Every structure is written in structure tokens, then in C-alpha cells.
C-alpha positions as CSV (number, residue, x, y, z in Angstrom):
1,M,20.1,-32.9,-33.3
2,S,20.0,-35.5,-30.5
3,N,22.5,-38.4,-30.6
4,R,19.6,-40.9,-31.0
5,G,18.2,-38.7,-33.8
6,K,21.5,-38.6,-35.6
7,A,21.8,-42.4,-35.4
8,L,18.4,-42.8,-36.8
9,L,19.0,-40.2,-39.5
10,A,22.0,-42.1,-40.7
11,R,19.9,-45.2,-41.1
12,V,16.8,-43.7,-42.9
13,M,17.8,-40.6,-44.7
14,L,20.1,-39.6,-47.6
15,L,20.3,-35.9,-48.2
16,Q,19.9,-34.8,-51.7
17,P,22.9,-33.1,-53.4
18,S,22.6,-29.4,-52.5
19,L,22.2,-26.6,-54.9
20,E,23.8,-24.0,-52.8
21,I,26.6,-21.5,-52.9
22,G,27.1,-20.6,-49.3
23,L,27.6,-17.0,-48.2
24,V,28.1,-16.1,-44.5
25,V,27.9,-12.5,-43.3
26,L,28.0,-11.3,-39.7
27,C,26.9,-7.7,-39.6
28,C,25.0,-5.2,-37.5
29,L,22.2,-2.8,-38.5
30,P,22.5,-0.2,-37.4
31,C,25.2,-0.8,-34.7
32,A,29.0,-0.8,-35.1
33,T,31.0,-3.9,-35.8
34,S,32.7,-3.9,-32.4
35,Q,29.3,-3.8,-30.7
36,C,28.2,-6.6,-32.9
37,Q,31.1,-8.8,-32.0
38,Q,30.5,-8.2,-28.3
39,S,26.9,-9.4,-28.7
40,I,28.0,-12.4,-30.7
41,S,30.5,-13.4,-28.1
42,H,27.9,-12.9,-25.4
43,T,25.3,-15.1,-27.1
44,G,27.8,-17.7,-28.2
45,S,29.3,-18.0,-31.7
46,K,29.2,-21.8,-31.4
47,S,25.5,-21.6,-30.9
48,F,25.1,-19.7,-34.2
49,Q,27.4,-22.2,-36.0
50,Q,25.4,-25.1,-34.8
51,F,22.1,-23.4,-35.6
52,G,23.3,-22.5,-39.1
53,D,24.3,-26.2,-39.7
54,D,21.0,-27.4,-38.5
55,I,18.8,-25.2,-40.6
56,D,20.9,-25.8,-43.7
57,T,20.3,-29.5,-43.1
58,V,16.6,-28.8,-43.1
59,R,16.9,-26.8,-46.2
60,K,18.5,-29.6,-48.1
61,Q,16.2,-32.2,-46.8
62,L,13.1,-30.2,-48.0
63,H,14.7,-29.3,-51.3
64,I,14.5,-25.6,-50.7
65,P,16.7,-23.8,-53.2
66,G,17.5,-20.7,-51.1
67,M,17.2,-19.2,-47.7
68,A,18.2,-16.0,-46.0
69,A,18.4,-16.0,-42.2
70,A,19.2,-13.6,-39.4
71,I,19.1,-13.3,-35.6
72,V,18.4,-10.0,-34.0
73,D,19.5,-9.3,-30.4
74,G,17.7,-6.2,-29.1
75,D,18.7,-3.5,-31.5
76,R,21.3,-5.2,-33.6
77,V,21.7,-8.1,-36.0
78,V,24.1,-10.5,-34.4
79,W,24.1,-13.3,-36.9
80,E,23.2,-13.5,-40.6
81,E,23.7,-16.3,-43.1
82,N,22.5,-17.0,-46.6
83,Y,22.1,-20.4,-48.1
84,G,21.7,-21.7,-51.6
85,L,20.4,-20.1,-54.7
86,A,18.0,-17.3,-55.5
87,D,17.9,-18.4,-59.1
88,V,18.8,-22.0,-59.8
89,Q,18.9,-21.8,-63.6
90,N,21.4,-18.9,-63.5
91,G,23.3,-20.0,-60.4
92,V,22.6,-16.7,-58.5
93,P,23.2,-17.1,-54.8
94,V,21.0,-15.7,-52.0
95,H,22.4,-12.7,-50.2
96,A,21.2,-10.3,-47.6
97,A,19.5,-8.1,-50.1
98,T,17.6,-10.9,-51.8
99,E,13.9,-10.3,-51.7
100,F,11.1,-12.8,-50.9
101,C,7.4,-12.7,-50.5
102,I,6.8,-12.9,-46.7
103,A,3.2,-14.0,-47.2
104,S,1.2,-14.2,-43.9
105,V,3.9,-12.4,-41.9
106,S,2.2,-9.4,-43.5
107,K,-0.6,-10.0,-41.1
108,T,1.6,-8.7,-38.2
109,M,2.0,-5.4,-39.9
110,A,-1.7,-5.0,-40.4
111,A,-2.1,-5.7,-36.7
112,A,0.3,-3.0,-35.8
113,I,-1.6,-0.5,-38.0
114,V,-4.9,-1.5,-36.4
115,M,-3.4,-0.9,-32.9
116,Q,-2.0,2.5,-34.0
117,L,-5.5,3.5,-35.1
118,R,-6.9,2.2,-31.8
119,Q,-4.3,4.3,-29.9
120,A,-5.4,7.4,-31.8
121,G,-9.0,6.7,-30.9
122,K,-10.1,6.1,-34.5
123,L,-11.4,2.6,-33.9
124,Q,-12.0,0.0,-31.2
125,I,-11.1,-3.6,-31.6
126,D,-14.4,-4.7,-30.2
127,D,-16.3,-2.8,-32.9
128,P,-18.2,-5.0,-35.3
129,I,-16.7,-5.2,-38.8
130,S,-20.1,-4.1,-40.1
131,K,-19.6,-0.7,-38.5
132,Y,-16.9,0.0,-41.1
133,I,-17.7,-2.5,-43.9
134,P,-21.5,-3.1,-44.1
135,D,-21.1,-5.2,-47.2
136,S,-18.4,-7.6,-45.9
137,G,-20.6,-10.6,-46.2
138,M,-19.9,-11.7,-42.6
139,P,-22.3,-11.9,-39.8
140,E,-23.0,-8.5,-38.2
141,N,-21.7,-9.5,-34.8
142,I,-18.2,-10.4,-35.8
143,T,-15.7,-8.0,-34.4
144,I,-12.3,-6.7,-35.4
145,R,-10.8,-8.5,-32.4
146,Q,-12.3,-11.8,-33.6
147,I,-10.9,-11.3,-37.1
148,M,-7.5,-10.5,-35.7
149,S,-7.5,-13.5,-33.4
150,H,-8.9,-16.0,-36.0
151,T,-11.9,-16.7,-33.7
152,S,-14.6,-15.6,-36.1
153,D,-15.6,-18.9,-37.5
154,G,-18.5,-20.9,-36.1
155,T,-19.5,-19.4,-32.7
156,P,-17.4,-16.2,-32.6
157,G,-14.8,-16.4,-29.9
158,E,-15.2,-20.1,-29.3
159,E,-12.1,-21.6,-31.1
160,F,-9.0,-20.6,-33.1
161,L,-9.4,-21.5,-36.8
162,Y,-6.8,-19.8,-39.0
163,N,-8.7,-17.8,-41.7
164,G,-6.5,-15.7,-44.0
165,A,-9.4,-14.7,-46.2
166,R,-11.3,-13.1,-43.4
167,Y,-8.2,-11.4,-42.0
168,A,-7.9,-9.7,-45.4
169,V,-11.0,-7.6,-44.7
170,L,-8.9,-5.6,-42.2
171,S,-7.5,-3.8,-45.3
172,R,-10.9,-2.4,-46.0
173,V,-11.4,-1.4,-42.4
174,I,-8.1,0.4,-42.4
175,E,-8.9,2.1,-45.7
176,K,-12.3,3.3,-44.3
177,V,-10.8,4.7,-41.2
178,T,-7.8,6.4,-42.8
179,G,-9.3,7.4,-46.2
180,E,-6.2,6.1,-48.0
181,P,-5.4,2.9,-50.0
182,Y,-4.1,0.2,-47.8
183,A,-0.7,0.1,-49.6
184,T,-0.2,3.8,-48.9
185,V,-1.0,3.3,-45.2
186,V,1.5,0.4,-44.9
187,S,4.2,2.5,-46.6
188,N,3.5,5.6,-44.5
189,R,3.1,3.9,-41.2
190,I,5.5,1.0,-41.3
191,L,7.9,0.9,-44.2
192,R,9.1,4.5,-44.5
193,P,9.4,5.3,-40.8
194,L,11.5,2.1,-40.3
195,K,13.6,2.8,-43.4
196,M,12.5,-0.5,-44.9
197,N,13.6,0.9,-48.2
198,R,13.7,-2.5,-50.1
199,T,10.2,-3.6,-48.9
200,I,7.1,-3.0,-51.0
201,P,3.4,-3.6,-50.5
202,G,2.7,-6.1,-53.2
203,L,4.1,-7.0,-56.6
204,D,2.1,-4.3,-58.3
205,A,3.4,-1.6,-56.1
206,P,5.1,1.4,-57.8
207,G,8.8,0.7,-58.2
208,F,8.6,-3.1,-58.3
209,Q,9.8,-3.2,-61.9
210,E,12.9,-1.3,-61.2
211,P,15.9,-3.0,-62.6
212,Q,17.6,-3.3,-59.2
213,R,14.9,-5.4,-57.7
214,E,16.2,-8.7,-56.5
215,L,13.2,-11.0,-56.0
216,A,14.3,-14.6,-55.6
217,K,12.9,-16.9,-58.2
218,P,10.0,-19.1,-56.9
219,Y,10.1,-22.9,-56.6
220,R,7.8,-25.7,-55.7
221,L,8.6,-29.2,-54.3
222,D,8.6,-31.7,-57.1
223,L,9.7,-35.2,-56.0
224,S,9.5,-36.5,-59.6
225,S,12.3,-34.1,-60.6
226,P,16.0,-35.0,-60.2
227,T,16.5,-31.8,-58.2
228,G,13.4,-32.2,-56.1
229,I,12.0,-28.9,-57.4
230,Q,10.2,-27.2,-60.2
231,A,9.7,-23.5,-61.1
232,G,6.9,-21.9,-59.2
233,D,4.8,-18.8,-59.6
234,V,5.2,-15.4,-58.0
235,P,2.0,-14.2,-56.2
236,A,-0.4,-12.6,-58.7
237,P,-0.5,-8.8,-58.7
238,G,-3.6,-7.5,-57.0
239,L,-3.6,-9.9,-54.1
240,F,-1.9,-7.6,-51.6
241,S,-4.0,-7.1,-48.5
242,A,-3.8,-7.1,-44.7
243,A,-3.4,-10.9,-44.9
244,T,-0.5,-11.3,-47.4
245,G,1.6,-9.7,-50.1
246,I,4.5,-7.9,-48.5
247,I,7.9,-8.3,-50.4
248,S,10.9,-7.8,-48.2
249,N,14.4,-9.0,-47.5
250,V,16.2,-10.1,-44.3
251,N,17.8,-6.7,-43.7
252,D,14.5,-4.9,-43.7
253,M,12.8,-7.5,-41.6
254,A,15.6,-7.0,-39.1
255,R,14.7,-3.4,-38.9
256,Y,11.1,-4.4,-38.2
257,A,12.2,-6.8,-35.5
258,V,14.2,-3.9,-33.8
259,A,11.1,-1.7,-33.9
260,L,9.0,-4.3,-32.2
261,E,11.4,-4.4,-29.3
262,G,10.8,-0.7,-28.7
263,S,7.8,1.6,-28.9
264,E,8.4,3.0,-32.4
265,L,5.4,1.1,-33.9
266,V,3.0,0.7,-31.0
267,N,3.0,1.4,-27.3
268,E,3.4,-1.2,-24.5
269,E,-0.3,-1.6,-24.0
270,S,-0.9,-2.4,-27.6
271,K,2.0,-4.9,-27.6
272,T,0.5,-6.6,-24.5
273,L,-2.8,-7.0,-26.3
274,M,-1.2,-8.3,-29.5
275,F,1.1,-10.7,-27.7
276,T,-1.3,-12.2,-25.1
277,P,-3.1,-15.5,-26.0
278,T,-6.8,-15.1,-26.8
279,R,-9.0,-17.1,-24.4
280,S,-11.8,-19.3,-25.7
281,L,-15.3,-19.1,-24.4
282,K,-14.4,-22.1,-22.2
283,G,-11.4,-20.2,-20.7
284,E,-8.7,-22.1,-22.6
285,D,-5.7,-20.2,-24.0
286,L,-5.7,-20.3,-27.8
287,P,-2.5,-20.2,-29.9
288,Y,-3.1,-16.7,-31.3
289,G,-3.2,-13.2,-29.9
290,L,-4.0,-10.3,-32.2
291,G,-2.0,-10.7,-35.4
292,W,0.5,-13.0,-33.8
293,F,0.8,-16.6,-32.7
294,V,1.7,-16.9,-29.0
295,Q,2.8,-19.9,-27.0
296,N,5.0,-20.9,-24.0
297,Y,7.7,-23.5,-24.5
298,L,9.9,-24.7,-21.6
299,G,9.2,-21.5,-19.8
300,Q,9.9,-19.2,-22.7
301,E,7.2,-17.0,-24.2
302,I,7.3,-17.3,-28.0
303,V,5.6,-14.7,-30.2
304,W,5.8,-15.7,-33.8
305,H,4.3,-15.9,-37.3
306,Y,4.9,-17.9,-40.4
307,G,4.2,-17.1,-44.0
308,Q,3.4,-19.6,-46.8
309,A,2.7,-18.7,-50.4
310,D,2.7,-21.1,-53.4
311,S,6.5,-20.8,-53.8
312,Y,7.7,-18.7,-50.8
313,A,7.8,-19.1,-47.1
314,S,8.9,-17.0,-44.1
315,L,9.3,-17.5,-40.3
316,F,9.5,-14.7,-37.7
317,V,10.1,-15.9,-34.1
318,R,10.4,-13.5,-31.2
319,I,11.6,-14.5,-27.7
320,P,10.6,-11.3,-25.8
321,K,12.3,-12.2,-22.5
322,A,15.7,-12.8,-24.3
323,K,15.1,-9.9,-26.8
324,L,16.0,-12.4,-29.6
325,T,14.3,-12.6,-32.9
326,L,14.8,-15.2,-35.7
327,I,14.0,-14.3,-39.3
328,V,14.1,-16.9,-42.1
329,L,13.0,-16.3,-45.7
330,A,12.8,-18.9,-48.4
331,N,11.9,-19.3,-52.1
332,S,9.9,-22.5,-51.5
333,G,6.7,-23.0,-49.6
334,A,8.1,-26.2,-48.2
335,M,9.7,-24.5,-45.3
336,S,6.3,-23.8,-43.8
337,D,4.1,-26.4,-45.5
338,A,6.0,-29.4,-44.3
339,F,5.2,-28.6,-40.6
340,R,1.6,-27.4,-40.9
341,L,2.3,-24.3,-38.9
342,L,-1.3,-23.0,-39.4
343,D,-2.3,-25.3,-36.5
344,G,-0.4,-23.0,-34.2
345,N,2.7,-24.7,-32.8
346,A,6.0,-23.1,-33.7
347,M,7.9,-26.1,-32.3
348,R,6.5,-28.3,-35.1
349,S,9.0,-26.3,-37.3
350,L,12.5,-27.8,-37.2
351,L,13.8,-24.3,-37.8
352,A,12.1,-22.7,-34.8
353,L,12.9,-25.8,-32.6
354,N,16.6,-25.6,-33.5
355,F,16.6,-21.9,-32.7
356,L,15.4,-22.7,-29.2
357,K,17.7,-25.7,-28.8
358,D,20.9,-24.2,-30.3
359,V,20.6,-20.5,-29.3
360,V,17.9,-19.5,-26.8
361,L,18.0,-22.5,-24.4
362,R,21.5,-23.8,-25.2
363,D,22.6,-23.3,-21.6
364,R,19.8,-25.6,-20.4
365,S,20.1,-28.2,-23.0
366,T,21.8,-30.7,-20.6
367,E,18.9,-30.6,-18.2
368,P,17.1,-34.0,-18.5
369,S,13.6,-32.5,-18.9
370,V,14.8,-29.9,-21.5
371,R,16.8,-32.5,-23.4
372,N,13.9,-35.0,-23.4
373,R,11.5,-32.4,-24.7
374,F,13.8,-31.3,-27.5
375,E,14.2,-34.9,-28.5
376,L,10.5,-35.6,-28.5
377,D,9.7,-32.6,-30.6
378,E,12.6,-33.2,-33.0
379,E,11.5,-36.7,-33.7
380,I,7.9,-35.6,-34.3
381,D,9.1,-32.9,-36.6
382,Q,11.4,-35.3,-38.5
383,A,8.4,-37.6,-39.0
384,L,6.3,-34.7,-40.3
385,A,9.1,-33.9,-42.8
386,R,9.2,-37.5,-44.1
387,I,5.4,-37.5,-44.5
388,Y,5.6,-34.3,-46.5
389,L,8.3,-35.9,-48.7
390,G,6.1,-38.9,-49.3
391,E,8.2,-41.2,-47.2
392,P,5.8,-42.7,-44.6
393,D,8.1,-45.7,-44.1
394,Q,10.9,-43.4,-43.1
395,A,8.5,-41.3,-40.9
396,L,7.4,-44.2,-38.8
397,P,10.7,-45.0,-37.0
398,Y,10.8,-41.3,-35.8
399,A,7.2,-41.4,-34.6
400,R,7.8,-44.7,-32.8
401,M,10.9,-43.4,-31.1
402,A,9.1,-40.2,-30.1
403,F,6.4,-42.0,-28.2
404,A,8.4,-45.0,-27.0
405,S,8.5,-43.7,-23.4
406,G,4.8,-43.0,-23.3
407,V,5.4,-39.3,-22.7
408,L,3.1,-37.1,-24.8
409,P,3.5,-33.5,-25.9
410,S,1.9,-31.1,-23.3
411,P,-0.3,-29.6,-24.2
412,P,-1.3,-31.9,-27.1
413,D,-1.2,-30.2,-30.5
414,L,-3.2,-30.6,-33.7
415,T,-0.2,-31.3,-35.9
416,T,0.9,-34.3,-33.9
417,L,-2.6,-35.7,-34.2
418,Y,-2.5,-35.1,-37.9
419,L,0.8,-36.9,-38.1
420,L,-0.4,-40.0,-36.2
421,A,-3.6,-40.2,-38.2
422,R,-1.6,-40.2,-41.4
423,L,0.9,-42.9,-40.2
424,H,-1.8,-45.5,-39.6
425,D,0.4,-47.6,-37.3
426,R,-1.2,-50.0,-34.8
427,S,1.6,-49.6,-32.3
428,L,0.7,-45.9,-32.0
429,N,-3.1,-46.4,-31.7
430,Q,-3.2,-45.8,-27.9
431,T,-1.1,-42.6,-28.3
432,T,-3.3,-41.3,-31.2
433,E,-6.5,-41.8,-29.2
434,A,-5.0,-40.3,-26.1
435,I,-3.9,-37.1,-27.9
436,G,-7.1,-36.9,-29.9
437,M,-9.4,-37.4,-26.9
438,E,-7.5,-34.8,-24.8
439,L,-7.7,-32.3,-27.6
440,I,-11.5,-32.8,-28.0
441,Q,-12.0,-32.6,-24.2
442,R,-10.3,-29.3,-24.2
443,H,-11.9,-28.1,-27.4
444,P,-15.1,-30.0,-28.1
445,R,-16.0,-28.1,-31.2
446,L,-12.5,-27.7,-32.7
447,S,-13.1,-29.1,-36.2
448,P,-9.5,-30.1,-37.1
449,A,-9.2,-32.2,-33.9
450,L,-12.5,-33.9,-34.6
451,F,-11.6,-34.4,-38.3
452,Y,-8.1,-35.9,-37.6
453,L,-9.4,-38.3,-35.0
454,A,-12.3,-39.3,-37.3
455,T,-9.9,-40.0,-40.2
456,Y,-7.8,-42.1,-37.8
457,Y,-10.8,-44.2,-36.9
458,E,-11.9,-44.5,-40.5
459,R,-8.5,-45.7,-41.6
460,N,-8.4,-48.2,-38.8
461,G,-11.7,-49.7,-39.9
462,V,-13.8,-48.3,-37.1
463,P,-16.4,-46.2,-38.9
464,E,-18.9,-46.4,-36.0
465,K,-16.5,-44.1,-34.1
466,A,-15.5,-42.0,-37.1
467,M,-19.0,-41.0,-38.4
468,P,-20.2,-39.4,-35.1
469,L,-17.1,-37.2,-35.1
470,F,-17.8,-36.1,-38.7
471,E,-21.4,-35.4,-37.7
472,R,-20.2,-33.3,-34.8
473,I,-18.4,-31.1,-37.3
474,A,-21.5,-30.9,-39.6
475,E,-23.6,-29.9,-36.6
476,I,-21.5,-26.8,-35.7
477,R,-23.6,-23.7,-36.1
478,P,-23.1,-21.4,-37.8
479,P,-21.5,-23.6,-40.4
480,L,-17.7,-23.4,-40.5
481,L,-15.9,-21.8,-43.4
482,H,-13.1,-24.3,-43.1
483,W,-11.7,-27.2,-45.2
484,T,-12.4,-29.7,-42.4
485,S,-16.1,-28.9,-42.5
486,T,-16.3,-29.5,-46.3
487,S,-14.3,-32.6,-46.0
488,A,-16.4,-34.0,-43.2
489,L,-19.6,-33.4,-45.3
490,L,-18.1,-35.3,-48.2
491,E,-17.2,-38.2,-45.9
492,L,-20.7,-38.3,-44.6
493,G,-22.1,-38.2,-48.1
494,R,-20.0,-41.2,-49.1
495,W,-20.9,-43.1,-45.9
496,Y,-24.7,-42.6,-46.3
497,A,-24.8,-43.0,-50.1
498,D,-25.8,-46.7,-49.9
499,R,-27.3,-46.6,-46.4
500,N,-29.5,-43.6,-46.4
501,P,-29.5,-41.8,-49.8
502,S,-31.6,-38.8,-48.6
503,E,-29.2,-38.2,-45.7
504,A,-26.3,-38.4,-48.2
505,R,-27.9,-35.9,-50.5
506,K,-28.4,-33.5,-47.6
507,Y,-24.7,-33.5,-46.8
508,L,-23.6,-33.3,-50.4
509,Q,-25.9,-30.4,-51.2
510,R,-24.4,-28.5,-48.3
511,V,-21.0,-28.8,-50.0
512,V,-22.4,-27.5,-53.2
513,D,-24.2,-24.6,-51.5
514,S,-20.9,-23.6,-49.7
515,G,-19.5,-22.7,-53.1
516,D,-16.0,-23.6,-51.9
517,N,-14.4,-25.5,-54.7
518,S,-10.8,-24.6,-53.8
519,S,-9.9,-28.3,-53.6
520,G,-12.5,-29.6,-56.0
521,A,-15.0,-30.4,-53.2
522,V,-18.0,-28.9,-55.0
523,D,-17.2,-30.8,-58.2
524,E,-16.9,-34.0,-56.3
525,A,-20.1,-33.4,-54.4
526,K,-22.0,-32.7,-57.7
527,E,-20.7,-35.9,-59.2
528,M,-21.7,-37.9,-56.1
529,L,-25.2,-36.3,-56.2
530,R,-25.7,-37.5,-59.8
531,R,-25.0,-41.1,-58.6
532,V,-27.0,-41.0,-55.3
533,P,-30.7,-41.9,-56.0
534,K,-33.4,-39.4,-55.0
535,Q,-36.1,-40.5,-52.6
């Protein structure tokens, strides 16, 4: 943490009492201990110590009961540390064998299998999904590539919109091509060859109920509780797919990281395809390749993914040039949810940012441009964490400090715009508009950017600027299957209810017709329709 960040932290934050029993292990899989120590010395043990301290601070701040973390250097684990409790009620500490749901990091394994099948000539990624799954319910022109890159919503290929539900259809494509259940394919093509012996495809997989299974208990953030948590739920059996559901531990995920460095899973051509940013129809680099997020930060290519279930989270960050991989698993969704990683910027995660700052780019941390960028991103991330914890008054000083110099994140990112729209602070108005307008200029039909900027205008009492942005979302064709689309339609329904009832009913009926009631949107639209007069 920067010195100015530490000073501010002392003023605005009191860490909650921790629930941890610490356990530190330095080990190598599969290398010998002497080799491991050489690698640790080369990378810098002080770097690891600082990183461990930093991520444990984040864990306590977000009330995460337990975490398991490791760093892989090439073909060996060079650092591993476990924090807190796998079972709070019984005081069971996290250790390297503790299992977690890795949630959407499962998508990366599905991507590897698709690329294996492509290498074998059994499918092409530009084939339409309908070639394999005629009853998928998606438009016939949507391709495997567009599903893998999250560019299938709206005009295919136009923008990145994370869509786990659509990604799940790859399970059926793989089953059609191989003639085997998807769980069997994952086991035979990923888990067994890599000797990931404690990893299973879903909670209903054979062997899950073995007495020796060590799944961490799930927890949710609960700020009304003295401990900041409540018991959560394990993912329901039957939900395993290409999109989610793998259960693993940090040791097995380290084996997966080693395999990604070599050609054990896929060849170099396939890795290049997976790890290259998708380009939009306008020629802009999008934050996702094929099954992986991809970005560049301070000259470092970062290939990464996060996972977020109801009560679990995971983070898998690869630095290909340095051959370093960070793996973090947690028994609370807060590790991912606090930083809105679905918007596609790993540096919005304090864990990923500290990995770059403490380990990967430690030797460059004194360079003014590098130090300033770290400080900017850290202050944004700290503000996000305070918003997540329901502390907007404590978030505001971090945000003001981040933008005091007038320097903006480059390129601008959605999560920062989300943060600024939530803060509703007049001193940040110019910054909010600048980031929002640049995002929309680069991505004129990117619905989250339109939505965040519209809500900013709405909260600042400028509806004449907000409503045209909501209408731009409503006009996107084909209609988006995205929460921002439904929310924009609801806002338009409210706005027109007293001004133009027929227009209001049109927007509200679209919400009802969407059938998406995941956040109560359909119920709300039906209730509003009962109150809006017919004309």
C-alpha cells in the first residue's frame, strides 16, 4: 500500500477482528525443495511476505473467513499460504488441501477442451452453435467463438458482455462432438492427465461424498452480524456446466497452472487464440479472448479469470512473460463481488493489483509513472471495497484522492464509472463525465457504460441527459439479454408513467416479455403496469 494510502487507511478504516488461524507453507509441486528455495530467492522472499500481508489485509477487510493462495513460477510452486478458517463454527483452518468451488474459472477448462477438439479437426470455432445444438434457443448465426468471447449479445461480435448462461451451452456442444457427458470429458481430458486428483466436476460427481472430502464451508457477507458473515449455501447439484461448478484446491490448481505454461493441454496456436483480446466490429480490443480475460497493464500482458458463486470466489492471474501465476481461492463471494470483476479489469481487484505491485513489478515500483499508477488504482479499489461494505462516506476520500491530480485510468474502465456514479459527489462530476463519455465514444452501444452514465445524470437531477442514454440501451437490436437492459426499460417506464402512459406501458411490457425475473424486474414491471393507465 502506498504511504498516502496507509495514512488515509489509518483515518477511515478499522479492521474487524480476524477469524483466522494462520498457516504458512512453502512447497514445490512437483519440484524438489532445494529448487524451490532457489526460485524463491530469485523472485524475492520479501516480495512474497509483503504480498501475503497485503492480501490478508483485504481478506479481513471484506470479512472473508478463509483463503488459500499460491504463486507458481514456471513449473513449480514457489509460494503458498493459507489464511483463516474453512469452518468457522468448528475452528477448522484452511490448508493447502482445502477445497473450494472455483465457479467461473471453470470456463477456462471448457475453453481448453474446445480448443483440443478444434486441434483434432472435430469442430471449428466459427461454426454456428445451431450446427451442433439446433434447439439452443439462440439466434442461428451465433458462433462458438462469440460464445467463448462473450460477444454474442446484441449485434454478435460488437461488444463484450459477460454472459455465463450462454457460455454454459458449450457443455452441450462438447457432448455432441465427443458423445460423452461433459463431466466425463472434463475428467478424461483435464483432471486425470494433470493428476488433479482432488478436483471434481460438480458437487454431484461420483466420489464427492467420500469422508475425506474437505470442502470449505460457504459464507456470505452479513454486515448486521457481529462477525460480518453468515452461513451460505453450496452450489446446488446439477448446475455443473462449461460455465461453472468445478471443485478444486490450490494444489490441484497449481498443476493446472503448470500445464498452461507448456503444451500438455493445448498447442501454442490454440493458446495464442485463447490469450489474444477479441476485437470489436469497430476494431477496439475487448477485455476477453476465448475463455480468458486478457489485458495489458504497465507493459505486462495479463491473462486471467475470476470465479464468483454465492459463497465462494476464485482468482487465477497469469503473467505469461514472467511465467508467474497467482491462484487465490476463498469461501466467500466477497473476494470477487466487491470489485465487479465481470466488467473485465483485473486491476480493480486489490488481490491482483497487489500481486503486480509486490511481486511482478516490484523492481519497477520506484519509477514515478509506475508508482503513480499503482496508487491511482489502489485508491479506486479501496473506494470500491468501501462501497461494497456499505460505507460510501469512507469511500469518498479514496476516490477524491485518486482523481485529485486530474489523471484518469487509461484506458477508462466500466468499474470506475460504476464507482463514480454510486458516489454521487459533485467534486467528481467532471471526472465522471469524462470517463463516461470516453467509454461511450469507444463503445457507443456498450450498455453498462450507457447505464452507469445515465444513472449518474439521474442522481444529479439531470433527467434530460439520463433518459436518452436509457433509450439508447432500449433501442439496441436484437434486444440485449443483460441486466442493464432490463433496468433501463424499468427506468423508462417510471419516467414516462405520468408523462406518456402508452410509452411507459411499451417499455414495461418488454420487461414482462423478457421473462427475466432474477432481480424481481418482471414482478416490478407487472405492478407498475397495473398502476399506469391504458390509453
